[in-house]
C-alpha positions as CSV (number, residue, x, y, z in Angstrom):
1,X,0.1,0.0,-0.1
2,X,1.2,3.6,-0.9
3,X,2.0,6.3,1.3
4,X,0.9,9.7,0.2
5,X,2.3,12.9,1.8
6,X,0.5,16.1,1.1
7,X,1.3,19.5,1.8
8,X,-0.7,22.6,2.6
9,X,0.2,26.2,2.0
10,X,-1.1,28.3,5.0
11,X,-1.6,31.9,4.8
12,X,-3.0,34.0,7.5
13,X,-6.2,36.4,6.8
14,X,-5.1,39.9,6.8
15,X,-6.0,41.9,10.2
16,X,-9.0,44.1,10.2
17,X,-7.2,46.5,12.4
18,X,-3.8,48.0,12.1
19,X,-0.8,46.1,11.5
20,X,3.0,46.6,11.9
21,X,4.6,46.4,8.5
22,X,8.1,47.1,9.2
23,X,10.5,47.7,12.0
24,X,14.3,48.8,12.8
25,X,16.5,50.7,14.7
26,X,14.7,53.6,16.5
27,X,11.4,53.2,14.1
28,X,8.5,51.1,13.2
29,X,6.0,51.1,10.4
30,X,2.3,50.9,10.7
31,X,0.1,50.1,7.9
32,X,3.1,51.7,5.7
33,X,3.6,54.7,7.7
34,X,7.2,55.0,9.4
35,X,6.9,56.0,12.9
36,X,9.9,57.2,15.0
37,X,8.5,57.5,18.7
38,X,7.0,54.6,21.1
39,X,3.4,53.7,20.3
40,X,0.4,51.9,21.6
41,X,-1.5,49.8,18.9
42,X,-4.5,47.6,19.3
43,X,-5.8,44.8,17.2
44,X,-9.3,46.6,17.7
45,X,-8.2,49.7,15.6
46,X,-6.8,52.2,18.3
47,X,-3.4,53.5,17.9
48,X,-1.7,56.2,19.5
49,X,1.9,57.7,20.9
50,X,2.9,56.2,24.1
51,X,4.2,59.0,26.5
52,X,7.8,57.5,27.2
53,X,10.5,57.2,24.9
54,X,12.5,54.8,26.8
55,X,12.5,52.4,29.5
56,X,13.7,54.6,32.2
57,X,10.7,56.5,32.0
58,X,8.0,53.8,32.5
59,X,5.8,53.9,35.5
60,X,2.4,52.1,36.3
61,X,0.4,55.0,34.8
62,X,1.8,54.2,31.3
63,X,0.6,50.7,31.7
64,X,-2.5,51.6,33.6
65,X,-4.1,53.6,30.6
66,X,-4.3,50.3,28.6
67,X,-6.6,48.8,31.1
68,X,-9.8,50.1,29.4
69,X,-9.0,49.2,25.7
70,X,-10.6,45.9,26.0
71,X,-7.6,43.7,25.2
72,X,-7.3,40.2,26.7
73,X,-3.3,40.5,26.2
74,X,-0.6,43.3,26.0
75,X,2.5,42.9,24.3
76,X,5.3,44.9,26.1
77,X,7.9,45.5,23.4
78,X,11.1,46.8,25.6
79,X,13.2,48.3,23.0
80,X,16.3,46.7,21.4
81,X,16.6,44.3,24.3
82,X,14.9,42.5,26.6
83,X,13.9,44.3,29.9
84,X,10.8,43.1,32.1
85,X,8.6,45.6,33.6
86,X,8.2,46.1,37.5
87,X,5.5,43.8,38.9
88,X,3.9,46.8,40.2
89,X,3.5,48.4,36.8
90,X,1.5,45.8,35.9
91,X,-0.8,45.2,38.9
92,X,-3.9,47.1,37.3
93,X,-3.9,44.9,34.2
94,X,-3.3,42.0,36.4
95,X,-6.3,42.8,38.5
96,X,-8.3,43.1,35.2
97,X,-7.3,39.6,34.3
98,X,-5.3,41.0,31.2
99,X,-2.1,39.2,30.5
100,X,1.0,40.8,29.6
101,X,4.2,39.5,27.5
102,X,7.3,40.8,27.4
103,X,9.9,40.8,24.5
104,X,11.9,42.7,22.6
105,X,10.4,45.2,20.3
106,X,10.9,43.5,17.1
107,X,9.4,40.0,18.6
108,X,6.7,42.1,19.6
109,X,5.8,43.5,16.3
110,X,5.8,39.9,14.8
111,X,3.8,38.6,17.5
112,X,1.2,41.4,17.2
113,X,0.4,40.7,13.5
114,X,0.0,36.9,14.1
115,X,-2.3,37.4,17.0
116,X,-4.1,40.3,15.2
117,X,-4.8,38.1,12.2
118,X,-6.4,35.4,14.6
119,X,-8.5,38.1,15.7
120,X,-7.2,38.0,19.3
121,X,-7.9,41.2,21.3
122,X,-4.3,42.5,21.8
123,X,-2.6,45.7,22.4
124,X,1.2,46.2,21.6
125,X,2.9,48.7,23.8
126,X,6.5,49.3,21.9
127,X,9.5,51.3,23.0
128,X,11.1,52.4,19.6
């Protein structure tokens, strides 16, 4: 009896909201528009500048404002290297049962697009 091996090419459906279409040192691209400052980006369509330009400026209020965006997960892009936020900065998100994943900003960009294409309610909080 013969053995058949089949392959299938999978392609993600395009996200309905904004997507990250590029990134590099000191910049990201949202739907083709280059941005050179830290950003908050929601798969539900909302995006805005994030009022902190580097890790040293972070505190609880920068994360607290994400609690009302209706997300199930926040992807924190910590810049060009992996740095973890202090637990007390995330307390309000955890109290609302919103997960937080920390990674460098390039990884957060890739992960955001993947989760958004799946229809997940996700926010990317990106230090550029």
